[in-house]
C-alpha positions in Angstrom: -0.1 0.2 0.0 1.5 3.3 -0.7 0.2 6.8 0.6 0.9 10.3 1.8 0.0 13.2 -0.6 1.5 11.2 -3.4 4.3 9.9 -1.6 4.6 6.2 -0.2 3.2 5.2 3.4 1.8 1.8 4.2 2.1 -1.3 6.0 4.9 -3.2 4.4 4.6 -7.2 4.5 6.5 -9.1 1.9 4.7 -12.3 0.3 4.7 -14.2 -2.8 1.8 -12.4 -4.4 1.7 -11.5 -7.4 1.6 -7.5 -8.3 -1.8 -6.4 -8.3 -3.4 -3.2 -8.7 -3.3 -0.5 -6.1 -6.8 1.5 -6.1 -6.7 5.0 -4.8 -8.8 8.1 -4.7 -7.4 11.4 -3.4 -9.5 14.5 -3.1 -7.6 18.0 -2.1 -9.2 20.9 -1.0 -8.0 24.6 -0.9 -8.2 25.8 2.9 -6.4 29.4 2.3 -4.7 30.9 -1.2 -1.6 28.6 -0.4 -2.9 25.9 2.0 -4.7 22.5 1.1 -6.3 19.9 2.9 -5.9 16.4 1.3 -7.5 12.9 1.9 -6.4 10.0 0.2 -7.7 6.4 0.6 -5.9 3.3 -0.9 -7.1 -0.5 -1.4 -5.3 -3.5 -2.9 -6.7 -7.1 -3.1 -5.3 -10.1 -4.3 -6.1 -13.7 -4.4 -3.9 -16.5 -5.9 -2.2 -20.0 -4.8 0.6 -20.0 -2.6 3.2 -22.5 -2.8 3.2 -24.5 0.7 6.1 -26.6 2.1 5.6 -29.5 4.5 7.4 -32.1 6.5 5.2 -34.9 5.3 6.6 -37.4 2.4 4.9 -37.2 0.1 3.3 -33.8 1.0 -0.7 -34.0 0.9 -0.5 -30.8 -1.4 2.1 -28.1 -2.5 -0.3 -25.0 -2.6 -3.1 -23.2 -0.7 -5.7 -20.7 -1.9 -4.4 -17.2 -0.3 -5.8 -14.0 0.0 -4.0 -10.6 0.9 -6.1 -7.3 1.5 -4.7 -4.0 2.5 -6.3 -0.7 3.1 -5.0 2.7 4.1 -6.5 6.3 4.4 -4.4 9.5 5.2 -5.3 13.0 6.1 -2.7 15.6 5.7 -2.2 19.6 4.9 -0.3 20.8 1.9 1.7 24.6 2.2 2.8 26.4 -0.9 6.3 28.0 -0.1 7.0 28.8 -3.8 4.0 29.8 -6.6 6.0 31.2 -9.5 6.5 28.7 -12.8 6.5 25.6 -10.6 4.7 25.2 -7.1 6.9 24.1 -4.3 5.3 23.0 -1.2 5.9 20.9 2.0 3.2 18.6 3.5 2.7 16.8 6.8 0.1 13.7 7.2 -1.5 11.5 9.5 -1.9 7.8 8.2 -3.5 4.7 9.2 -3.1 1.3 7.2 -4.2 -2.1 7.8 -3.2 -5.4 6.3 -4.7 -8.9 6.6 -4.3 -12.5 4.9 -7.2 -15.4 4.6 -7.0 -18.5 2.9 -6.9 -22.2 3.8 -5.6 -23.3 6.9 -2.4 -24.9 7.3 -2.2 -29.0 8.3 0.2 -30.5 10.4 3.7 -29.7 9.3 2.9 -27.3 7.1 4.4 -23.7 6.7 4.7 -20.8 3.8 7.4 -18.1 3.1 5.8 -14.8 4.1 2.8 -14.0 6.4 0.6 -17.2 7.1 -3.1 -17.0 6.6 -4.8 -15.1 9.4 -2.0 -12.8 9.9 -2.9 -9.5 10.4 -1.1 -6.0 10.7 -2.1 -2.4 11.7 0.0 1.0 11.2 -0.4 4.5 12.4 1.8 7.2 11.5 3.0 10.5 10.7 4.9 11.4 7.1 6.1 14.5 5.8 8.0 15.9 2.4 7.9 18.0 -0.4 6.2 18.5 -3.6 6.9 20.3 -6.9 4.3 20.6 -9.3 4.0 22.4 -12.8 0.3 23.2 -14.7 0.8 21.9 -18.2 -2.6 23.0 -19.3 -5.9 24.6 -17.6 -7.0 21.7 -15.3 -4.1 19.8 -15.9 -0.8 19.5 -14.2 2.1 17.0 -13.3 3.4 16.8 -9.5 6.6 15.3 -8.0 6.6 14.6 -4.5 8.7 12.8 -2.3 8.3 11.5 1.4 11.3 12.7 3.6 10.5 11.8 7.0 8.4 9.2 8.4 7.4 8.1 12.1 5.3 4.9 12.3 3.9 2.6 15.3 2.9 -0.9 14.0 1.2 -3.8 15.6 1.3 -7.3 13.9 -0.3 -10.6 14.8 1.0 -13.8 12.9 -1.5 -16.2 11.6 -1.7 -19.8 13.8 -0.1 -22.9 12.8 -1.9 -25.7 12.7 -0.2 -26.8 16.3 -1.7 -23.4 17.5 -4.9 -23.6 16.1 -5.5 -26.7 17.8 -4.1 -25.7 21.2 -1.2 -27.9 21.3 1.2 -25.0 21.2 0.5 -21.5 22.7 -0.4 -18.8 19.8 1.8 -16.4 18.5 3.1 -13.3 20.3 1.7 -9.8 19.0 4.6 -7.9 18.0 5.0 -4.0 18.4 7.2 -1.4 16.5 8.2 1.8 16.2 10.3 3.5 13.5 11.7 6.7 12.3 12.6 6.5 8.9 14.4 9.6 7.0 14.4 8.5 3.2 13.5 10.1 -0.5 10.8 8.1 -2.0 9.8 10.0 -5.5 6.2 9.8 -6.8 5.1 11.2 -10.1 1.5 12.0 -10.7 -0.6 13.5 -13.3 -3.4 15.7 -11.7 -6.7 16.6 -13.1 -8.5 19.3 -11.5 -12.6 19.7 -11.9 
């Protein structure tokens, strides 16, 4: 999932998922001459067969049905600092992101690479960055933006193994992480105004 007034923001989970399209909607409203309020929402869903490894010989199956879903929301403010030939602005945004997996339950001795079915995570954070926008024609512009600084707090719960689901083992621990990330993550947007 990616967001942050056109720059990336999201929950990072690796899986064997084929790349699926991200659906994103963004609304920007002028608050003052050089100040805008923006709202962005994004959604991604994928359904596919995931390879499964097994301790059984021969294994009872080599693939399971697997689905990944992620959604995120962002609310931010963008302030223009230069408005000549190009508009240069800085922005800050608060965001929330959710990720979960579903699919066939794992059988005894099976495992997958990546998040197990039943895994879920959520992230809250704040990001800031810079954007440069140039109007091409009336009501059409191109914007290059980059997130620069991000704080995030995440909580993740792994899916249950067969032994954990049947009570033979203790359920997995929920992990909590905090991160401060300084990076450049440029995104190029073509923007229509109406």
